[in-house]
Steps between C-alpha positions, in 0.01 A plus 500: 500500500342221298328619179179324606500632858561864413174577303263354759667662801553827313126517434429442868745767610377743232142461625617558859738785420281750681609371841777241453858577398620353173875527561509141616405376154785452261489734200777324308422387146393141457780261439483217251421165653796271550460171320593157620870420502653366185756224460790742573382590852613306799243234595541585870369853434208360304425242768476777758341778289230302316299395809530852640365648175218246492397601851525868398280435196237335717523785746466752218176346370355483851610861558293622203198311636532697824593838348205514261229473773686765699503726196127442439412593855725807501342617176160465661612695808637781280183510288678380186314173469313456171203352685467819704514722190252284308259490794515878542414543131218244529362675810507837322324352197242330723449828689442685171257229381313515831477880489365484143242240603407711802455811284289301254277381785469855635410626151230232475364600841494862384316391185224342712477808717504722192212308346292492820560862594547653156405322180190327635371816665567690179314242291222499756479879492496494119216246497310703764550813288356323199200396709443856622533631146248244375259588781541869421430433133196296598365782714565749223320279247202457733488873569518578130220252424285656773567852370416399145180330618393822678595710199304269268193511717505882506571521127203281412269740678635798308557348157272558197437281196762677291791316344754694705335411830466140394877484418585650840281244679648211296855609584413534867344154509808349331732668748288382790507136378875527441548626857303204637710255299816677613389460862456127452849473349647697788335256740682223317828693530444534873454124528818444298697734728372316806595170335852631436539588867382156604731333245793705627437423867398135467700376202781716370643626830509155669669347196759776490568469872535124453758550226696749710494273806620207290792709376574605858499142629745398228721794590486397867602145409794629297598732785490212749710286267760775460495570873559132576785487249652811656467354850671178391789678329537741791502203737778337300697825502442539874615142556817571302562815703444300819757253372739792439453620857543148631829470316620800700760748379820460301703526821328185631676295229856612581613173654388272220645734238823516698511119502442491123771762445743305718421183307563687173833643618619162624406338171704766322801447725492124467480512122791747487715271715410199287590695187836591651567136587424394145718776360807395710452134403643395835387250752284700746659545839314385809448854642346612172265202484396548864436870436288427190303228679444732796376775268270253326358378831448861603324578170277195545427606858405850382275348237338266753438800727338696213304193394369450854405868520302464177343187643382711792353755257320234301369322807373833636324573171350151498381544858336834414323352196387184678384700801282707270329186372479348848349820639760504777731784604817512292848593617552841651582789268745669737835626371673215682288243318558669163878506539670237283776379730754227450421244770766400749640155452332221692749314718407160359525508121290184476199682641574804283501302175191304601310818588615651171352201317178543698485862382558399140227238520260754648581753226462247217177362645347842565545615138261249336269517804459877459438450128227247581341733754509784250336271245228398745430860599622695198412833651482601861145529635380857449201513731427877463506474122274195508255672733500806276431271203207348688359846578535596136340172393209556739455854370520372142246227574264750662542732200431211261187404692382860495566504128290184462218665694534816290482296179196307623323823595597656167350207308185511711468879472550490126250222438237621747543877487726648234394277213135527600531878512682512166243266346211707632668818378555348154138383477374833622717671240338281234156580637575872499646476151188320374274752673701788353484342155122463524465858619722632226291308246191662642675837481576433133138404435370814676752714314387348167134564579569855615701574186229358273236705680713813468560444131128441444439862596615751243746740667398863468765674703870470555442370853291214365778408252752506781266286713496231227882505506482453877285186456759367252778557752299319767462203264874495424591514869247224577653275233853563635383411850339186364828397336689578820251292700545208261877518545458529877277192503752304296782605734297401806426158356867452413596604850262241647634231270863582590415504869314170491714311248853627568552733792318286756690182415833684475460673835384182675793305352746768613354507849493120516862483382597752767317290757674179389837674513423628846394152614815344357705771664324440830562123477865561411550742786327266740738224395791744532385593849480136605844435351649799682348378827652155445836661425470713813433190708802328345718806556395518863571131532842553343562797726425283803759250380258216418557524125829309509502123430610278786826380339622851416404625844686216671813563292475874563473460877784247498726743313414789727567286804826381346614858433438607855645182652814532287547859620456385862759224449755745366434730794550207743827403332621859525404507871684174563809644339472821702459303825786262423276193470560431133657159580246391764394141408151531644437823313640345181270197529199721559594717202554191287150375582344839431688551172410150383134563578513832315662334198228237497224758523637712215578195286149366554352835395711497185400142421129568550511793264714307253265201509204726427680667210603164356147362535371798306772442240412132461127581489570749222690232311211256549252756370724569204542130431122452496416796275544582134541266206709183503797671339529755778452264794792409724529130575622465861613158617340367818662630820678792328319763706604329824864474388499866395367596841767302685783636287380858522503466879875446485553846349628775724268800550735729309519252210122468489469878473781516244301270266258787433751731332775255401601430140450157346864404571481621861168327552635174360803520729283559808271210412794269428645576842160409648512156330283561192589293197556654157174347378305654791662840444418482130143396575458789744638742241261367234203522738589855599527610137168340408323654800643841410389454136146408608476804728 
């Protein structure tokens, strides 16, 4: 076996070893290649062997071109394709990312529910408890003031003019005034507790709910993004699995692999016979030459059979892909349609070769067409995902509008209710503090007068001495209360100043900033919603098949029609052979007309697509020539674009596709064969390098 044939076919057979026998493949070690004959070898041997080896070398290169696609497809069928492994990993990663985003969204939903049903109710209950406690303290203070007033009234009726009775009455009056002041302070505390409840319900709770909803909406957007990514990757994996099923099973490829194995064995036999001829250094006998030529023709026939079978595979794949874009039913997926069979020979080889060229033209035209269609519609329309995005966008917009309304109400409630209440409470606190300060000053003055009057009377008993000490204590307590009232007044004034100068502006700015954010968010989500609706309309239009440009659609329909007409022609030729009418002149003329029409249709489709691609190429050159500084511009002589277009039309479809991946030497050779001059090839190379550098 040839050293170059063995690795490719061995890989194919190794991948198919689960169902196909491998005994047919030679396991002998690779032999060194035999060089060209030297001066000592008979020229007759060289004259016969050299052309045979050249044909074998050409056959060997073409063999590898056929074996590699077979190997790629068998790998995919067996699940050993790198694309399949990578896609499975990507789908698993996307699934994990989607699950994480879903859990995050669920946690955010739980946070909202937790606040509404837990934290808010707890804060509300705490504020209500403070209010009840303040009301209870107020009632206690009022009851105590009433009790002290009753006690004082009864004590005045029973008291004498002694110092002890006077001290008792003074203490009772001080306690009664203190109870009244305490009641007024408790009233203020009740107002503060009610203000806290109102602040919680009208300001703090709405702002917290707004923050939580904003977090939830972001989590929903992330979840939708991850879900869309997962759906796309899963769709690609499903498409690859569908392709695996469409390829069939390993057993379906027996015939083409058998043809490749036969071609490999024949190549091995021919090279061994040629080596033996060179070793004997004798003029080859006629039987030997006929045997070698017969083996070579058989090897070429086996290769042609395998090549035609791969043509069938490629045409079927092209038909499936084009049918998907044309929104028409593709070929059946039955086991018979999946089987890769070597086609029977057509009785007239002229028609066979012409139909083979039609297939090649269809394959080479469909490749760039599918690339263009994929570029026009990069991703398949995902209507359910787009509709889900619209529902999410509508929900997000409604949430943003509700947030705007909440912010507006919060600003209005703060300015018209909460701030007014806080301001009134602060002013009332100042008023109470001033009143308490005045009362404590009066208490101090009364205590001073009472103490002076007590000291003006000479004490005669121990009770009278103790009564004077009681007046001194009353004076000390009155002065402490006066100092406390002064501090309370100062604190109340500071509180009013902070409320009016700092807290009001800060709170209004925060609420206004929240409102502006909510408005911006609402505008953004409204724009997002409109954009999603436009995308949905485009996707539906694409799904209905109206997204495709007219030129691409015409080429696509022409190729699909050509594929089906070519298959019908082959079936007709096979029927003519089976019915013994392969040499019927009328049938031949009719077939000639039909084949010629098919060739024209396919060639016209290829030219239309090629013209469009060349126009885009020339337009890109024109844009490049007219942009940038003078040093980077390309000076094109008049009429160059037209000449390039005409010369590129002379390229074969396979050569035009080969230009994409060819090396500089291969590209230059292809262009020279098409009639390009060295100057034009150099100019194209320079333009391509400059365009690549600019990109």
